[in-house]
Backbone as a ProteinNet text record, in pm:
[ID]
protein_1_A
[PRIMARY]
MGKTFEAYQLVGNFAKLFDRMMTNADLPARLALKFFWGLNSAAHKKFLAQAFAGIPKNFCGRLLEVPVGTGVLSLPIYQKLTGAEIFCVDLSDKMLDAAKARAVKMNLRGVKFLQGDVTNLPFTDESFDLVLSVNGFHVFPDKISAHAEVFRVLKRGGIFCGSVYVTGENRRTDLFVENFCERHGFFSPPYDTPATLKKFLREKYSRAEVTNVESFAGFTCTK
[TERTIARY]
11609.1	11462.8	11365.9	11379.5	11310.8	11286.4	11430.4	11396.1	11304.3	11314.5	11230.2	11106.6	11037.7	10894.7	10883.2	10957.3	10879.9	10833.4	10951.9	10957.1	10843	10790.1	10685.2	10538.8	10550.3	10453.9	10395.3	10512.3	10434.8	10388.2	10444.4	10437.1	10269.4	10227.8	10084.1	10010.5	10056.3	9977	9958.1	10022.8	9992.8	10028.8	9893.1	9897.6	9855	9755.5	9727.6	9815.2	9924.3	10037	10113	10157.5	10216.8	10158.9	10051.6	9994.7	10002	9989.9	9998.7	10109.3	10216.9	10374.5	10373	10355.5	10388.5	10318.4	10190.3	10114.3	10108.3	10167.5	10212.2	10099.1	10012.3	9889.8	9821.2	9934.4	9950.2	10070.5	10060.2	10159.9	10241.3	10226.8	10344.8	10423.6	10338.3	10380.9	10461.8	10434.7	10528	10660.8	10643	10753.1	10895	10822	10893.1	10978.5	10907.7	10938.8	11056.1	11006.8	11149	11234.5	11169.9	11311.5	11417.6	11368.6	11460.7	11471.3	11371.2	11376.1	11424.4	11425.7	11469.7	11355.9	11224.5	11109.8	10979.6	10985.4	10935.3	10816	10680.1	10539.3	10585.3	10673.3	10730.3	10822.4	10880.4	10964.3	10901.4	10815.2	10757.2	10619.2	10614.7	10503.4	10572.1	10721.5	10829.3	10867.5	10884.1	10854.9	10788.1	10658.3	10543	10535.2	10547.4	10567.4	10685.9	10802.4	10890.6	10868	10777.8	10788.2	10680.8	10588.3	10490.8	10510.4	10610.5	10641	10651.9	10679.7	10705.9	10582.2	10486.4	10343.3	10293.5	10275.5	10198.8	10081.3	10001.6	9860.5	9804.8	9692.4	9601.2	9671.4	9741.8	9795.2	9709.2	9734	9585.1	9641	9789.9	9876.7	9811.5	9926.5	9908.9	10031.1	9977.6	10111.2	10081.4	10243.5	10279.8	10332.1	10288.8	10364.8	10429	10533.3	10595	10698.3	10717.3	10602.6	10510.4	10338.3	10247.1	10225	10295.2	10264.8	10129.5	10088.5	9955.9	9869.4	9919.2	9886.5	9812.4	9848.5	9832.6	9888.2	9929.3	9996.6	9988	9982.6	9938	9810.3	9716.7	9587.3	9522	9543.2	9476.6	9467.8	9608.2	9670.3	9589	9563.2	9489.5	9374.5	9301.1	9157.1	9141.9	9236.9	9232.1	9276.3	9332.2	9356.8	9266.7	9193.7	9022.3	9064.1	9155.8	9214.3	9300.5	9349.8	9491.9	9417.8	9488.2	9500.9	9614.2	9546.9	9675.8	9677.3	9824.7	9857.4	9945.9	9901.8	9997.2	10034.5	10180.5	10216.5	10314.4	10303.7	10408.7	10421.1	10519.5	10526.5	10501	10441.6	10384.6	10227.8	10152.9	10033.9	9986.4	10023.5	9967.4	9910.1	10028.7	10041.5	9947.1	9971.6	9861.6	9671.4	9651.6	9522.3	9470	9583.4	9554.6	9500.1	9612.2	9596.8	9457.4	9449.3	9291.3	9170.7	9171.6	9092.2	9058.7	9171.1	9140.8	9079.8	9138.9	9088.7	8983.2	8870.3	8741.2	8647	8722.9	8618.8	8695	8777.4	8768.6	8726.1	8663.2	8577.1	8690	8835.7	8868.9	8856.3	8736.3	8728	8861.2	8908.7	8985.3	9131.4	9156.1	9273.5	9319.2	9427.6	9483.4	9575.8	9545.4	9627.9	9707.4	9814.4	9881.7	9992.2	9997.5	10123.1	10256.5	10405.2	10498.5	10615.7	10741.6	10865.2	10911.6	10961.2	11014.9	11144.8	11199.4	11321.7	11249.4	11144.7	11042.7	10900.8	10912.7	10735.6	10684.8	10568.8	10479.4	10423.7	10492.3	10462.4	10547.1	10494.9	10599.2	10689.8	10786.8	10849.8	10791.8	10794.9	10788.8	10656.6	10562.2	10428.2	10360.2	10457.4	10411.4	10466.1	10365.1	10409.3	10519.6	10447.7	10521.9	10486	10657	10628.2	10658.2	10630.1	10633.2	10688.2	10793.1	10860.5	10857.4	10767.1	10767.2	10814.4	10963.1	11038.7	11055.6	11064.4	11096.4	11254.1	11259.9	11449.3	11515.4	11557.7	11628.6	11543.9	11445.4	11428.5	11482.3	11441.5	11541.2	11631	11647.2	11813.3	11895.2	11789.4	11835.6	11829.2	11895.3	11857.7	11877.9	11999	12056.7	11913	11911.1	11790	11685.3	11606.6	11476.8	11507.4	11618.8	11636.1	11625.3	11668.8	11644.3	11549.1	11454.5	11304.9	11238.6	11300.1	11128.3	11172.7	11326.5	11341.6	11312.4	11307.1	11222.6	11104.6	11021.1	10915.9	10821.1	10920.8	10865.1	10923	10804.5	10823.8	10928.9	10974.9	11057.8	10977.5	11065.2	10972.9	10923.5	10900.8	10814.4	10905.6	10806.2	10857.3	10922.7	11014.7	11031.4	11076.4	10977.7	10975.3	10929.2	10989.5	10905.3	11008.8	11074.9	11119.3	11218.8	11332.6	11400.1	11472.2	11554.4	11653.4	11804.2	11826	11963.1	12063.4	12169.2	12273	12328.6	12414.5	12464.7	12447.2	12331.6	12235.5	12217.9	12167.1	12139.2	12197.8	12282.2	12375.2	12254.5	12144	12068	12011.4	11973.5	11861.8	11975.3	12097.1	12173	12152.7	12222.1	12212.8	12090	12013.8	11842	11843	11844.4	11878.1	11931.3	12075.2	12193.4	12136.8	12090.7	12066.4	11915.9	11840.9	11690.8	11672.6	11621.6	11611.5	11638.5	11788.9	11877.2	11817.5	11834.9	11864.3	11707.1	11592.7	11465.6	11397.6	11479.9	11471.5	11424	11393.8	11261	11374.2	11536.6	11610.8	11671.2	11769.6	11853.4	11968.5	12066.4	12190.6	12278.5	12351.7	12389.9	12280.1	12290.9	12235.8	12354.9	12255.1	12293.5	12274.3	12411.9	12387.3	12313.3	12306.6	12191.9	12289.9	12435.5	12533.6	12537.5	12515.9	12573.7	12417.4	12325.3	12183	12154.8	12179.4	12215.5	12283.9	12409.4	12505.7	12448.6	12404.9	12360.4	12236.7	12112.5	12010.3	12033.6	12119.3	12145.4	12267.9	12338.3	12381.2	12292.8	12190.9	12032.7	11997.6	11939.9	11797.7	11882	11769.2	11818.2	11774.6	11751	11690.9	11698	11754.5	11698.2	11728.6	11651.5	11658.4	11613.6	11710	11732.8	11719.4	11651.9	11625.5	11612.5	11611.9	11625.7	11603.7	11500.6	11474	11490.4	11604.3	11647.5	11719.8	11697.9	11721.3	11649	11592.5	11494.3	11503.5	11528	11593.6	11423.8	11399.5	11301	11367.7	11326.1	11335.3	11247.1	11306.4	11151.7	11288.6	11296.2	11342.8	11304.5	11334.7	11223.9	11358.8	11281.2	11386.4	11393.1
11106.8	11100.6	11031.3	11059.1	11049.6	10870.6	10818	10645	10633.5	10681.7	10647.2	10683.5	10778.5	10817.2	10737.4	10647.8	10587.3	10442.9	10430	10274.5	10263.5	10406.9	10359.3	10429.6	10441	10452.7	10322.5	10241.6	10086.4	10014.6	10027.6	9971.3	10058.6	10175.7	10172.4	10120.6	10076.5	9992.4	9851.4	9798.8	9691.8	9655.6	9754	9798.7	9690.5	9650.8	9490.2	9403.2	9394.9	9276.8	9354.3	9460.5	9533.4	9551.8	9537.4	9560.6	9408.7	9320.5	9210.4	9162.4	9207.3	9200.9	9284.1	9408.3	9473.5	9456.5	9366.9	9329.1	9160.1	9100.5	8958.8	8892.9	8904.7	8879.8	8694.2	8668.1	8531.7	8445.2	8324.1	8242	8289.6	8360.2	8389.5	8505.7	8597.4	8737.1	8659.5	8587.1	8515.6	8461.7	8386.7	8323	8440.3	8537.1	8610	8714.2	8756.9	8844.1	8728.8	8625.9	8531.7	8540.7	8479.3	8452.7	8573.1	8711	8825.7	8924.2	8913.2	9015.9	8976.2	8821	8756.8	8775.9	8774.8	8848.3	8715.6	8673.7	8560.9	8672.3	8572	8637.8	8701	8609.3	8703.3	8820.3	8827.5	8930.2	9022.6	9047.7	9082.4	9173.1	9153.4	9196.5	9283	9249.4	9349.7	9474.1	9451.9	9553.1	9658.8	9622.6	9699.3	9761.6	9708.8	9783.5	9934.3	9861.8	9973.1	10061.1	10044.8	10180.1	10299.1	10214.6	10332.8	10378.3	10308.7	10318.6	10452.7	10553.6	10691.2	10766.3	10685.1	10787.6	10780.5	10890.9	10845.9	10842.8	10711.9	10700	10872	10810.2	10962.6	11055	11031.9	11172.4	11252.5	11426.3	11512.4	11589.2	11634.4	11718.2	11689.8	11787.2	11774.1	11654	11619.5	11494.5	11458.6	11444.4	11431.9	11316.6	11251.7	11102.8	11139	11098.9	11082.3	11037.2	10881.7	10895.6	10791.5	10810.5	10750.3	10570.4	10614.5	10467.5	10452	10318.7	10321.4	10345.8	10334	10366.6	10234.8	10137.3	10010.7	10000.8	10010	9995.9	10121.2	10259.8	10366.5	10410.3	10400.1	10465.3	10379.8	10242.9	10162.3	10238.9	10294.8	10348.8	10488.8	10550.5	10677.9	10698.1	10550.7	10556.6	10558.6	10532.9	10546.8	10719.3	10764.6	10916.2	11022.7	11000.6	11075.2	11271.7	11281.8	11452.2	11511	11445	11451.4	11529.2	11624	11656	11584.8	11527.5	11416.8	11458.7	11496.4	11493.7	11397	11356.7	11255.7	11310.9	11277.7	11346.2	11211.6	11206.3	11099.7	11124.1	11137.3	11199.1	11133.1	10970.8	10915.9	10886	11010.5	10952.4	10864.5	10745.2	10621.8	10568.6	10608	10551.6	10659.6	10726.5	10820.3	10835.7	10741.7	10695.6	10596.6	10516.6	10375.1	10419.3	10513.2	10536	10612.1	10677.8	10773.1	10664.7	10629.9	10475.3	10402.7	10363.7	10295.8	10391	10496.2	10628.4	10634.9	10632.1	10608	10479	10395.5	10309.7	10222.1	10373.9	10314.7	10445.2	10516.1	10646	10732.3	10753.2	10800.4	10984	11096.5	11189.7	11277.6	11290.1	11405.1	11393	11306.5	11258.3	11340	11417.6	11522.6	11448.2	11419.7	11402.3	11465.6	11503	11572.9	11518.5	11519.6	11471.1	11597.9	11540	11643.6	11539.1	11639.3	11602.7	11599.1	11525.9	11528.4	11614.8	11636.7	11733.8	11906	11934.5	12037.6	12025.4	12005.5	11970.1	12168	12153.6	12265.8	12337.1	12295	12331.9	12478.3	12549.2	12637	12562.6	12648.6	12623.8	12536	12461.2	12393.1	12441.5	12334.2	12321.6	12172.7	12113.2	11987.8	11934.7	11821.5	11832.2	11672.3	11612.3	11436.6	11439.8	11398.3	11348.6	11200.4	11169.8	10976.2	10941.6	10833.2	10779	10652.5	10601.9	10430.2	10410.5	10364.3	10294.9	10347.7	10484.6	10614.9	10648.5	10639.7	10714	10646.9	10495.3	10436.8	10407.4	10513.3	10504.3	10682.2	10774.3	10898.1	10912.4	10987.4	10986.4	11092	11189.7	11333	11296.2	11199.6	11205.1	11344.8	11380.9	11497.6	11596.7	11611.8	11742.5	11703.9	11541.9	11530.6	11547.9	11488.9	11506	11658.7	11758.6	11854.2	11970.8	11890.6	11928.8	11860.2	11749.4	11692.5	11759.1	11737.5	11908	12041.1	12059.4	12216.3	12246.6	12121.5	12143.7	12097.4	12003.4	11965.2	12089.1	12085.1	12168.6	12138.7	12268.7	12226.2	12186.2	12023.6	11940.8	11833.6	11836.6	11749.8	11608	11483.5	11392.5	11335.3	11310.1	11200.7	11081.2	11037.5	10845.5	10802.6	10642.6	10524.5	10412.3	10400.3	10294	10256.4	10251.2	10240.2	10110.5	10065.7	9989.1	10008.2	9957.3	9944.1	9813.7	9831.6	9763	9687.6	9584	9448.5	9408.2	9398.7	9294.7	9205.5	9167.6	9037	9036.8	8931.8	8898.5	8914.6	8838.2	8796.6	8920.1	8949.9	9142.3	9231.9	9214	9316.8	9306.3	9174.1	9160.8	9176.4	9140.3	9129.7	9296.7	9404.4	9512.9	9561.1	9516.7	9568.1	9505.4	9397.1	9351.5	9376.5	9409.7	9435.3	9569.8	9583.4	9704.8	9814.7	9814.6	9950.6	9951	9814	9837.6	9880.2	9836.8	9882.3	10052.8	10105.2	10198.6	10199.4	10132.1	10084.8	10190.8	10138.2	10162.9	10281.1	10374.7	10469.8	10448.7	10395.7	10444.1	10538.5	10634.3	10519.5	10497.5	10390.8	10337	10317.3	10343.6	10370	10218.9	10221.2	10077.6	10122.3	10058.4	10078.6	10163.9	10148.8	10205.4	10397.7	10368.8	10513.9	10629.2	10502.1	10580.1	10649.1	10581.7	10667.2	10773.4	10671.5	10872.6	10978.4	10976.1	11066.2	11132.8	11071.6	11098.8	11170.5	11137.9	11212.6	11330.7	11301	11473.8	11571.5	11513.1	11610.5	11641.7	11581.6	11601.4	11579.7	11642.4	11646.1	11486.9	11417.2	11254.4	11213.2	11057.9	10976	10811.9	10768.8	10623.6	10530.9	10407.9	10360.1	10177.1	10136.5	9968.2	9892.4	9798.7	9668.4	9559.9	9570.3	9390.2	9369.8	9298.2	9222	9342.4	9372.5	9441.7	9595.7	9643.8	9774.7	9781.1	9907.3	9986.5	10101.2	10077.7	10192.5	10277.6	10402.6	10520.7	10635.5	10685.1	10762.5	10878.1	11004.5	11166.9	11251.4	11317.8	11426	11599.4	11695.9	11765.9	11879
8408.6	8456.3	8378	8226.6	8103.5	8108.4	8145.3	8176.6	8280.6	8392.5	8484	8436.4	8415.7	8395.7	8348.7	8185.5	8133.2	8183.6	8272.2	8314.1	8408.1	8493.9	8589.6	8520.7	8408.8	8286.2	8314.1	8242	8218.8	8291.2	8429.2	8528.4	8595.7	8556.7	8557	8477.3	8395.6	8310.4	8336.4	8415.1	8487.8	8635	8679.4	8805.6	8963.2	8813.8	8946.4	8967.3	8882.6	8901.4	9017	8994.9	9044.7	9208.8	9229.7	9361.3	9428.3	9338.7	9393.1	9478.2	9394.3	9425.4	9596.7	9582.7	9713.6	9801.4	9768.2	9891.3	9931.2	9841.1	9888.4	9891.6	9787.6	9771.9	9763.1	9650.3	9629.4	9611.5	9562.5	9567.8	9473.1	9373	9270.7	9345.5	9387.4	9465.1	9587.9	9683.9	9776.7	9698.7	9597.9	9583	9463.3	9423.2	9378.2	9482.1	9574.2	9675.7	9750.9	9764.7	9855.5	9785.7	9648	9558.1	9517	9456.9	9446	9573.8	9648.3	9766.6	9908.2	9903.1	10017	10135.2	10118.9	10187.3	10216.1	10303.9	10361.5	10388.8	10400.9	10495.1	10615.1	10696.3	10806.1	10832.1	10704.5	10669	10624.2	10492.8	10446.2	10530	10637.4	10737.2	10808.6	10886.3	10926.7	10825	10686.8	10640.8	10594.6	10605.7	10618	10743.2	10836.5	10985.9	10981.2	10919	10934.5	10875.2	10734.2	10658	10677.2	10763.7	10834.6	10968.1	10981.6	11155.2	11245.7	11170.6	11166.3	11175.1	11113.7	11116.1	11267.7	11351.8	11480.8	11475.6	11580	11568.3	11616.8	11498.2	11531.2	11485.1	11372.6	11298.7	11242.6	11285.8	11243.4	11162.1	11122.2	11052.8	10919.5	10865.5	10694.9	10640.8	10565.8	10571.8	10366.9	10359.3	10186.2	10169.9	10076.4	10008.1	9853.2	9856.2	9766.3	9727.4	9611.3	9588.6	9614.4	9545.6	9614.9	9542.5	9395.9	9335.2	9321.3	9321.7	9320.9	9459.6	9519.6	9676.3	9748	9683.2	9763	9860.2	9951	10093.1	10187.8	10120.2	10174.7	10183.2	10115.6	10109.8	10234.7	10255.4	10368.2	10514.5	10515.1	10643.4	10660.1	10541.2	10503	10557.5	10557.2	10618.3	10737.7	10871.2	10979	11020.2	10915	10926.3	10914.3	10962.3	10944.3	10974	11066.7	11076.2	10989.3	10913.4	10859.4	10688.4	10661.8	10521.8	10469.2	10325.2	10258.3	10129.6	10094.8	9957.1	9897.8	9778.9	9726.3	9616.1	9562.6	9429.2	9413	9231.9	9169.7	9002.1	8973.8	8825.9	8732.1	8804.6	8662.9	8651.3	8549.9	8575.2	8562.1	8495.3	8467.7	8659	8763.9	8859.6	8938.8	8937.1	8994	8994.1	8868.3	8781.9	8892.8	8878.2	8938.2	9131.7	9193.2	9293	9307.4	9236	9219.4	9230	9164.4	9130.3	9244.7	9359.1	9433.7	9551.1	9555.9	9673.7	9620.4	9545.1	9535.7	9568.3	9570.7	9577.2	9721.7	9789.4	9955.6	10017.9	9879.2	9969.1	10029	9993.9	10068.7	9955.6	10014.3	9921.6	9997.5	10102.6	10149.8	10115.5	10038.9	10021.1	9868.3	9801.5	9686.2	9672.7	9507	9401.4	9329.9	9286.7	9201.6	9116.3	8996.2	8938.6	8937.2	8977.3	9011.8	9047.9	9021.1	9004.3	9203.6	9256.5	9369.7	9408.8	9301.9	9262	9276.6	9270	9223.1	9279.3	9394.8	9468.2	9508.8	9416.1	9417	9577.3	9657.9	9787.9	9815.6	9930.3	9985.9	10109.7	10180	10259.9	10379.3	10449.3	10592.1	10566.1	10535.8	10511.1	10535.9	10547.1	10591.8	10721	10805.9	10929.8	10934.7	10812.2	10798.6	10630.7	10554.3	10460.1	10451.3	10396.7	10341.9	10216.6	10238.1	10112.3	10126	10063.6	10056.2	9942.5	9913.9	9834.6	9721.6	9781.1	9642.8	9596.4	9701.6	9728.5	9612.3	9603.1	9507.5	9364.4	9349.1	9213.8	9192.9	9262.5	9216.8	9149.6	9015.3	8966.3	9058.1	9105.8	9148.7	9300.4	9388.2	9553.2	9632.4	9574.8	9683.8	9665	9488.9	9526.4	9605.7	9568.3	9654.1	9768.1	9864.7	9990.3	10028.9	9935	9973.5	9970.9	9860.9	9869.3	9997.1	10040.6	10106.7	10266.3	10274.1	10413.6	10395	10278.1	10252.6	10291.9	10214	10271.9	10370.9	10511.2	10631.3	10713.5	10823.1	10906	11011.6	11067.1	11223.1	11335.5	11315.3	11453	11358.8	11214.4	11157.3	11145.6	11095	11062.7	10927.2	10888.6	10756.8	10756.6	10695.9	10723.4	10618.7	10600.6	10503.4	10507.5	10393.5	10353	10200.7	10245.1	10097.6	10038.4	9931.1	9896.6	9937.3	10042.8	10058.2	10015	9932.6	9929	10018.8	9974.8	10064.2	10197.6	10162.5	10283.5	10174.1	10081.6	9988.5	9888.6	9825.7	9678.1	9585.2	9600.1	9489.7	9447.6	9597.3	9540.2	9516.1	9523.4	9480.6	9314.8	9293.4	9147.4	9066.2	9117.4	9060.8	9027.3	9120.3	9125.1	9026	9006.3	8932.8	8752.8	8783.2	8631.1	8559.1	8650.5	8598.8	8636.7	8739.8	8790.8	8712.1	8740.9	8687.9	8534	8463.5	8338.9	8272.8	8339.6	8297.5	8350.1	8432.7	8473.5	8637.1	8636	8797.8	8890.2	8909.8	9007.2	8960.6	9004.5	9018.1	9126.2	9071.5	9138.7	9170.3	9273.6	9386.7	9471.3	9574.9	9679	9800.4	9895.7	10039.8	10119.8	10227.5	10310.8	10423.7	10519.3	10599.3	10697.2	10686.6	10775.3	10721.5	10563.1	10538.6	10491.6	10519.3	10507.3	10658	10738.6	10891.4	10932	10834.5	10847.9	10768.7	10685.9	10600.8	10679.3	10726	10800.4	10922.5	11027	11135.4	11148.7	10994.8	10981.7	10897.9	10861.6	10822.2	10907.8	10947.6	11079.4	11197.6	11323.3	11453.1	11543.2	11460.1	11454.2	11403.8	11424.8	11338.2	11372.3	11313	11376.1	11231.6	11182.1	11095.5	11108.6	11094.6	11096.5	10922.4	10923.2	10817.1	10834.2	10715.6	10710.9	10563	10540.4	10418.5	10364.3	10248.4	10168.4	10156.1	10259.4	10273.6	10421.2	10394.5	10535.9	10570	10685.4	10692.1	10800.1	10823.4	10841.6	10902	10999.2	11088.7	11147.2	11080.8	11094.3	11173.2	11266.1	11301.5	11236.3	11219.4	11123.7	11261.3
[MASK]
+++++++++++++++++++++++++++++++++++++++++++++++++++++++++++++++++++++++++++++++++++++++++++++++++++++++++++++++++++++++++++++++++++++++++++++++++++++++++++++++++++++++++++++++++++++++++++++++++++++++++++++++++++++++++++++++

């Protein structure tokens, strides 16, 4: 966990570069997304759609996002969820600072930000209607404990949704993850394939749907 924390503290120092990549904002970002992740502009839009597909329209319950990162992808979604109570957690205070600054610019006053560890969430059992994790679980070193905590804080009938890296879909991406992302602490093995992810989630949740765009799976589960 220490290496992962240090890695995302570093990313937090370069939040603007990180955000350009995540949003496919300019030509360098588009080239990098295509070369390393196999995502052209159309595929990137599909990736975003599947990452947030589990959030019901006009959702107005209690929502937890872990990790929030810089909030570049999720905070625009939260602008539309005016009736929701939203908590955003991240291990890196640098990432949280970037997310908080973005929320201020967007006038998102109702969103709460907390520094915390996904394997020890500071919430009571069954306290959220929805838990969102966009590109989080391939980062967490202790995935089993992370899944257990998400399940614990989610209400019966609640939704767990988001996206995660999956292996075996793009050889170039897998090599990049192994030789760069892992070595620098950005990703932590082991990883699922789309099939093993679907099997795991369907054994844990009453309902689970899994899709994938290149090396990113989207999932929507009901407890």
